[in-house]
Residue, then its C-alpha position, 0 to 999 in steps of 0.5 A: x514535489x511531495x508525495x504520500x503513500x496509499x496503500x489497499x489491501x485487495x481480495x482478488x478472489x472476493x473483488x473486494x478492498x478493506x478501505x485504504x491505509x495512508x502513510x502520514x510521512x511525505x516523500x520528497x519524491x516519487x521514487x522515494x515513495x514508490x521504493x517505500x510502497x513496495x517495501x511496505x507492501x512486503x512487510x503487510x503481507x509478511x505480517x498478515x496470515x499465509x492462510x488467510x492471505x492464500x484463501x483470500x487471495x490477498x494482494x496489495x496495491x499502493x499509489x503515490x499521490x501528489x500533495x500540496x507542498x505547505 
């Protein structure tokens, strides 16, 4: 099985999300994808303006979606 990472940046305050971000990299296992999701979420959050993150209560959700192997 192969997996693709999908990130979603959402505002807990406003109850809405930006369009999902699809990572084009394909992972060979669930654990590789999950670990990458946590690391990528930290990088995304750290790259945003902290005032914007705090005032909108932004969070990054992620999922690992199984894809068909070709």
